[in-house]
Structure formats: C-alpha cells, structure tokens
N, C-alpha and C positions, 0 to 999 in steps of 0.2 A: 381315221377318226380325229376329230378336232380335240383340242385340249379340254379337259374337264372344266366346266364352268360352275363356280360356286353360287348357291342361291344368295350369298351375301353380296353379290355384285349389285343387287337392287333390293336392299332390305326394306321390309314393309313397316310402316309407322302406325302407331295407334293415334287416336285423335288428341292433339296436343293441348286443347283447351282444358281437358280434364286434369292434366298434369299441373297446370299453373296454380291450382288450388290444392294440390296434394303433394307438395314437395316433402322430401324425406328429411327428418331429423333423427334423433336417437330414440331408443326404446324407453318405455316406462317399465312397469313391473310385468314380467312375462311368466307364464306357467313353464315348468321345466319341460324340455323336449323329451319325446319318447326314448326309451333306452335303445341303444344300437350297439350290438356286439361285433359288428363287422368293420373294424379299422376306422372308427370315427375320428375326426380331427381332434388333436390333443388340446388340453388346457381349457379354462373357462374364461368368459368375458368379464372384464371389470365392471362393477355396477356403476350406474350414473350417480354423481354426487347429489346431495340434498338440494332441492330446488330453491331458487331465490326469486325475488320480485323486483320490478322496476316501475318508475312513474313515467308516464308518457302524456304529453299535451297534444291533443288532437289538432290537426290542421284542417283547412277547408277540404271538403269532399272525402275526408277519412271515414272509414267504417271499421267495425271490429275485425272484419275479414282482411282489410288492407293492413291494419296494424299487426294482425297475426302473421301475415305474409312477411312483413318487415322483420319481425322478431323470431321467426321460425328457426333460422340458423343458430340462435342462442338458446333455443328451448329444448327441454328434455322430452317434449311430446313429439309425436311421430308425423303429424300432418297439420296443414293449415286449419282444417276443419276441427281437429282436436283442440288446437290452441285458441281458435275463434270461440269455441264453446266455453273454454276455461276463462277467457277474458270476459265474456258476457255474464257468466255465473259469478265471477269475482267482483264485478262492478254493478251487477243488477241492471244491465243495459241490454238493448237490442241493437240491431245492425248499425243504424246511422248514429254518427257522433256529431256534436257541435264543435265548431272551431273554437279552440281554447279550452275545451273540456279536458279535465285531468282524469286519467284512468290508471289503474294498476294493471301491469302485465305480469301474470303469474307464471310459474313453471319454467323459469329460466335457470341456467346453470353456468358456472364459470367456464370461460373460454381461454385458450383453445382446448377442445376435447382431444385427448391423446388415446389413440388405439395402436396396438402393435400386432405384427404378424405372430401367429401362435406356434411357429416352428413345425408345421405339419410335415412329416416325412414325404418325400416324393413318391414313395410306393404305397401311400395310403389309398384305400379303396374308395375313390371319389365317385359320387353319383350326382350329377349336376343337370340342371336345366339352364337355358339361356334366356336372359331378359334384355329387351331393348332398354335404352335410357328412359324412354317414355313410360314403360311399364315399371321399371325399377323405381322411378320417382313418383309412384302413385299408390293410392290405397289398394287398388287391385293387385299391384306388385307385392305389397306387404302380405296381403292375404294369400297370394300364390306361393310365396316363399314359405309361409307357415304351413300351408296345406302340403307342400312338397316335403317339408320336414316330417310332418305327421305321417306321410305316406311311406317314409323310409329313405327319402333322399337326404343328402348331407352336404350339398354344395350348390352354389349358384354362380353363374357367369353373367356379368352385366357389362354393358358398354360404358367405357370411359370416353373413347373416341371411336366413332363409326367411320365407315368408308366415305361418307360425304364430308368428313373433317369436323363435324360438329362435336362439341364436348358436352358431357353431362354434368360437369363440375366447373367451379370457378378456378381458372388457372391463369396466372399473370404472366403472359409471354407475348412478344410482338407478333408471333404467328398464330396465336390462339384466337378463334372467333369470339366476338363479344355478344353474349346473350344471357338471359336469366338462366342460371343452372337448374337443371331438373332434379339434381340431388344437391340439396342446399348446403349440406355439411357432410363431406365424405367420411371423416373419422367417426361421426355419430352413426352414419349408416352402417359402417363396418362394425361398430360396436353392437348395433342392433342385431346384425347377422350373427356375430359371435355369440350373442346371448341365446340364440337358437341353436348353438353348437354347429353352425354352418361354416364350411370352408369357403373362403371368399376369393373369387377369381375375377380380376379386373381385365377386361378385353380392350386392347388398343389396336385399331386398324392403322397400320403404319403408313405405307407409301401410296396406296390409293386414297387420295385426299382431295376431294372436290374443292374444298375451301382454299387450300394452298394453291392448287392448279389454277383456279379462277381469280383469286384475289391477291396472290403473290406469284404472278405468272413467271417472273424471272427464275423461280425455283421449280417450274414445271419441266417435264420432258419436252424437248424441242423438236420441231420438224426440220429435217435437213432441206426439204424442198422450199419451204417458205420462211424459215427462221422464226416462225410463230410457235406458240404452244402446240404440241403434238396431240392429235385426237385418237382415241381408241374407239373405233366404230362410231365416229362422229361425236364423241363426248370428251370434253376436256376435264379429265378426272385424275391424272397421275402427276404427283410430285416426283421429282427425280430421286430414286433411291440412293444414288451415289453422291448426291449433293450433301456436303458436310453440314450445312445449315439445317437441312431437312432432318438429317440424322440426329443432330444436336437437340432439336426441338422434341423429337419423339423420345429420346433418352431422358431429357429433362422432365417430360411428362411422366414417364415410367418411374423415375426416381421419386417424384412428388407423390405419386399414387402409392408406391411402396412405403414411403414415410407416413402415409395416412393409415397404415395398419393392415392392408390387404395381405392375404396369405400367398397369393400367386398373381403374377403379372403375365398375361397371355397376349402374345403378338399374333395378329392376323395380318393378311396382306404383306407378309414378310417376303416380298418377291418383287420382280420386275413385271411390267405388263406382259400378258401372254397372248393377246389378240391384237387386231389392228394391223396396220402396215408396218411390220417390224423393221425392214431396211430403212424406212424413213425416220425412225425414232433415234434421237441423238441424246446421249447421256454424258455427264461430266467425266465419268471414269474413262471414257474412250480416248481421252488425251494420252493415255498410256496404252499402247497397242498390246502389251503383254497381259493386261487384266481381262478377266472374264466376268460375266454377271455373277456367277457363283462366288468368285473371289470377293466381290463387294459385299454380298450377303453374309458370307462367313466372317469377314473382318468386322462388320457391324455387330454381328451376334457375339463374337468374342469380346468386343468392347462392352456390349450390354451386359453380358454375364459377369464380367469383371466389375462393372460399376454397380450392379444390383446385389452382388454377393454380400456386402456388409449389412444389408437390410434384413437378412434372414427370410427373404421372399423367394418363393419358387419362380422359375421362368419356364413357360410353356410356349410352344410354337404350333400354330395351325398351318398345315400343309395340304396341298392338293392330294386327294386319294390316288389319282393316276400317277403321281410321282413314284409310287412303289414299283412301277414298271421301268423306271429309269431310262426312258427313251431319250435319245440325244436331242431331239427337237424340243421336247418339253424342258429339259435341263437348260438348253441354250436360251430359251425364252424366259423362263421364270427365275433362273439362277438358284433353284432349290435343289442343291446337292444333299440328299437326305443323309448319307453317311457322314458328311462333314457337319451338317447342322446338328446332328445328334450329339456331337461333342460339345456343343455350346448351349445346352439347355438341360433342364431336369426332366421335362415331360414333352414328348412329341405327340401332337394331336392331329392325326390324319383325318380329313373330312371324307369318310368313306360312305357317302350316301348312295345306296344302290342305284337309285334312279338316274344318277349322274354319270354312270359308266357307259356313255353313249356308244353303241355299236360294238361293244367289246365281247369277246368270247362267244360270239354267235348268238347273243341274246337280243331279240328284237325289242323286248321290254325288260331291261335289266332291273328296273324297279320291282319286278315281280320275282326276282331271284335273290332275295336278301342274304340267304345263307351262303350262296356261292360267292357273291362279291365281298361280303364281309370276311369270309374265310380266306379267299385268295389274296385280298389286300393285306390282311393281318399277317399271313404267311410271308409275304414279300417284305413288309416293313420289318418284321422280326429278323429276317435274313440280312437285310441291308444294314441294320443297326446292331447286329450281333457284336458283343464285346464292348459296346460303348457305355453300357450302364444306364442308358436312357429308359424311362418308363414310357410305354405306348398306351395312351388313354384316348380312344377314338371318339370323334364326333359321330353320332348315329342319327339316322333319319327319323324325325318326328313330324313329318308332313306327308301329305298324300299325293304329291306331284308325280305324274307319270308312273303311277302304280295303281293296279286294280285291287290290290290285296292289303292296303294299309289298314291296320287294325291293332288291338292290343296284342294279338299273337305276333304281328309283325315286329313290334317293339321287343317282345320276349325273345324272338328268334335272334334278332341282332345282338341283344345283350348276352345271350347264352353263347352264341358262336364267337363273338369277340373275346369273351373270357376263355373259351376253349382253345382259341388260337393265340393266346398269350397276352391279350389286353388286360390291363388292370384298371378297373373302373370304366366309366363312360360319361359322355356329355350328350345331351339331347338338344337338337336344334330345331326350332320352329320360329320363323321370322315374325309370325303373328303372336307368338307366345301362347298358342293354343295347345295345351298338353292334356287334352281329354283322353286320348288313347294311352299315353304313358300312365296317367292316373288310374285308368282302368286295368292296366297291366301290373301295376306295383303290388297289389295285394297277393297275387299268386307268386310273384318273385320274392317278396319278403317272407312269405310263408315257407319258401324253399330256398332260403338265402344262401346256403352252402353251395347250391347248384348254380345260382346266377351271379353271386357276388364274390369278391375276393380273388385270390390268386388261383389259377388253374393248376391242377396236378393230375389230370386224367391220363390214363394209358390209352393207346389206340383202341383197345376193345371197349373201354369205358366211353370213349368218344363216340364210337359207333352206336352204343346204347343210347347216348344222349340224342344223336341224330334221329333215332327212331321215335323219340318222344316229341319231335317237332311237328308242327302242322304239315300235312302231306305236301302242300305246295312249296314248302321251303326246304325239302330234304336233300336237294342236289348239292353235295359238297365234294370238293376235291379231296384227295387223300391227304392225310397228315404228312407233312414233309419230315424228312430225317435231318434235322438241323443240329 
C-alpha cells in the first residue's frame, strides 16, 4: 500500500474576486452565543473601543468602495461592504467620488488592535470546522462561523499559510509572498471570533511550500541527479525541512500569529516529502550521516514548543493517519515519529479520513467503513502516545470522496467512535468548506451531547451498546484494546 495521501495536497479554492471586497475586520455588536455546557473555551473577548472618524480627500478614480477597502484594516466594521455603506450614509453620497472631494470615513478605531489568547486548556472539548483563507476572509465565512456556533460548534481552524505558500495575512518577511491579505487585520478577526466564544486555531502548512520552492529555489529540496530543485511527482513544491532559514521563517510566522491573539497554532505538513523519487532527494541535514529525518522534525518541534510557550498559545500537529501503524518505510520518508512528536505539542491531530486508508485491512472501499478505521486508528494513536500527556483530537472526514455512504450519519459515526476510542473533541475537514452534512448531524448530536461530546468513560459493555445504535453499515468495530 502506498503512503496515505492527504486531500490537503491539492486544496480547493473558492472564487477569489469575492474576497477582495469582503476582507475581515473586527466585530460590531453581536448577540450572545448560545449556552454551551460542554467545556467551552474560557474567558470573554474584549469589546471594541468607541469608533472614531477621519477626513479623506478623494483621488481620481476613487469610489466609496475603494476608500472602504483602504480603511477597512482600521475599521471596527466587518467587511468592505459594511464600511462602504457607512461611508455613503455618513456623507450622503453614492459610489463615485470627485477628485478633491472631502469625505468623512466613520467607524474607525485606534490601532493596533490587541487580542490575546484566552488560555484554553489543551483538554477542552473542541468542535471545529476548517476554513480556507478565501472563506475566512469573506462574508460567507463570517456567516458560516456564526452558523457553526449556533449549531453547537465552538472552534474554527483557518489558514494562515497554505501548502502553496500563500499567506492570508500581511507579514513582513523576505520569504513571505507579497499580495493583498485576505484577512485585513488578524487581531480584529481573532477578537471577532472570541466575541462568539470561539476557540481560534491558526493553521500553518510548514514545509510543503510552493512559493519558497519556486521563488526561493536555493531553499528547495535538491535533486542529486541534476543539482536543480527536486520534483515530487513532477511538481516543485517542497522547501527543505532541514534548512534553518526555512525553519526560522515558519517559526517567525508562528510567533507573529500567536502574538495576534490566536488560541492555538496548528502545524500541518510538519514532515518531509513522502512521494516521488526519494533516493534522488537531497536535504541539508544529510551533511551529518548520523541524523535521520525524524531527528530533524523532533528538533524543530522542540524549538517551536520552547519559543511559543511564553505566548500561552497551544501547539497542535497534523499527522498522517497511517502513521499510527508506525511502518518503517513511512517513518523513513515522512520523519513523523509519533511517540517523539507527542512530547513536543499539546494536541496531536491525526488525519484519519476513512477514505484515505487505501487497501488496508481488506477493505476495497475503506471510505465505507468509517467506524472501523476511526476506531483502529484511535486505538493505535492512544497506544503509541501513552504516558505523553498529549491530547488526541482527530481530523474527521466531512467530504464524500471515495465513499458511497457519506451522510449526516457518517459524521455522527465518526464523532461517536472517535470519542469512544479516546479522542477529545474533533475537527471536520472539507476543502470546499461545504459543511451541509455536519450541520444536518449537529442537532442530533447536541441533543445527546453527553453521548457525542466530551471525554469518554464507557466500559466495554457500554461501548457495545453504543455500537448497536450506529447505522447498520457502520457497525464493524475491532474489540476495545486493553491499554
């Protein structure tokens, strides 16, 4: 069987022109979020200060929309559309402005906005959905977050840096790509999420970085045969994980994000490339024949944990689900030694999407056996990390790829089995940010919250009773291990 491939290797994007007019700032007045008795994140968000105004003299070709986009990072309003409307109402004008026309820009606030992590304990019962940068930076994203909160969710994961190397925020660094940020003011966005009592998780894809590999090729993995940047299946997409300059950039970004108030920094692609012509790949660390790929990853994580600790921000790690099997070929390629990695993070986030366990355990369509693969994976991760104190919060499948049974019951099955097998909380992945099935599943789960959410405490007999309540197609579970 080939190594498990994550759907994140080709993340799907939403249409970007929508985002250009819907960049995120901070919240205005919000209704209180629904009560949640299951380990919601602690503390409340600080309110936005009283708004102020500024005078602006229009230039040629200016419109109220372009002025709103210019001032959005300084505004207490949430989108360009909101600020555009406020400018027009404040000045009694419509879209086009005359060169030299003086207008008042309302709803501004003192800068910089300060947001702080809320000190959420690592064993909080987190229920999250994932948002691309394009979604997070849009009106649709704001609506999706509010809807998720109302449905019983309490957390959101959003992209700071995706695997193509693009950033959703403004970050001043020689290796950072230059583009208009999709999230105009990160602390204000964090404050908005905190105002909804949401746990804020910032995802950073580390070493698979198209931008660095293609635009700073001296930092890319090299080909032994040609001396040129190495290709993984014909694609120049990997920065060298052992290059100190690459590591320094990612840690600087992580610390900047932590200082912006997020509650958790999540590292994805915290590994070496797993595919392509492996013998041809040349890395900086190989100048020392005693070092292995896992040594590089563990040393980097130890440093990251040490440097992020003062920020009171949790550190979580996304890992391949197949790494629970600890096969030597997978460890040699990825460098993901789970037992060691667990010592350098607060939360381990295995990507245990059933449809991605290609050819394993005799299942022709593993995606149609969610209970089996969730249970088996969780059992193995618990055993490998025993005694480390790490929390296992899995990524679960919220997409219909290679399964005939994707449905609200499919979501419920994964959530229930993950809990029963020692998981604490969950995160749902859909690259298109289509969460129609999870939203359909949430009413039943929140109505029976003690069964689906929180820490598991079931005895084997109680566990068997839970299995009988699952949809018939999902009942094949391995026995509870004696750990």
